[in-house]
Each structure stands twice: as C-alpha cells, then as structure tokens.
C-alpha positions in Angstrom: -8.5 20.9 6.3 -8.0 18.7 9.6 -4.9 17.0 10.2 -6.8 13.7 10.2 -8.2 14.3 6.5 -4.5 15.1 5.4 -3.4 11.6 7.0 -6.1 9.9 5.3 -5.2 11.2 2.0 -1.4 10.4 2.4 -2.2 6.8 3.6 -4.4 6.5 0.7 -1.9 7.5 -1.7 0.7 5.0 -0.1 -1.7 2.2 -0.6 -2.1 3.2 -4.2 1.7 3.3 -4.5 2.2 -0.1 -3.1 -0.4 -1.6 -5.2 1.1 0.0 -8.4 4.7 -1.1 -7.3 3.7 -4.6 -6.9 1.8 -5.0 -10.1 4.9 -3.7 -11.5 7.4 -6.3 -10.0 4.7 -8.9 -11.0 5.2 -7.8 -14.5 9.0 -7.6 -14.4 8.8 -11.2 -12.8 7.1 -12.4 -15.9 9.5 -10.8 -18.2 12.0 -12.9 -16.5 13.8 -10.7 -13.9 14.1 -13.6 -11.2 12.5 -14.6 -8.2 13.7 -11.1 -6.3 11.0 -9.2 -8.3 8.3 -11.6 -7.0 9.5 -11.3 -3.3 9.5 -7.7 -3.7 5.7 -8.0 -5.2 4.9 -9.9 -2.3 6.2 -7.4 0.2 4.6 -4.6 -1.4 1.2 -6.3 -1.6 1.6 -7.0 2.4 2.6 -3.5 3.0 -0.6 -2.5 1.0 -2.6 -4.8 3.1 -1.3 -3.3 6.5 -1.8 0.3 5.4 -5.3 -0.7 4.3 -5.9 -2.3 7.8 -4.5 0.9 9.5 -6.8 3.3 7.2 -9.9 1.4 8.2 -8.9 2.0 12.2 -8.9 5.9 11.2 -12.8 6.1 11.2 -12.6 5.7 15.1 -10.2 8.7 15.3 -11.6 12.0 16.8 -14.8 10.3 17.9 -15.9 9.9 21.5 
C-alpha cells in the first residue's frame, strides 16, 4: 500500500467521523441540550466540508 492510499483512507474516516458527530450534536440540540450543541454541530459539519474539499485535491498527488 502506498502512503497516499493510507492517507486517503484516514481522511475518509475523519470525514465520516465529523459527519456522525455533527448528526449526534444535532440530536442533542433537539433533545434540549442548548445552543452549544448546535454550534458544535455546525463546526463539525464545516470541518467535514473542509476535509472533503481537501480529499478532492488528493487526486492530483503523484501525477505529473
């Protein structure tokens, strides 16, 4: 396995984690845990979006 393949797998796992965490915090918000849960959900979704944008740039790595 090449290093870039392992990197793609780890970034994919991080994206999945942040999406799960965002959904988890939205659930907590609707259960009445306050606005902090909603803020954490928004930040987690933004991080997932940033990682997704980064993941899409990995296609250019190793190509000349």
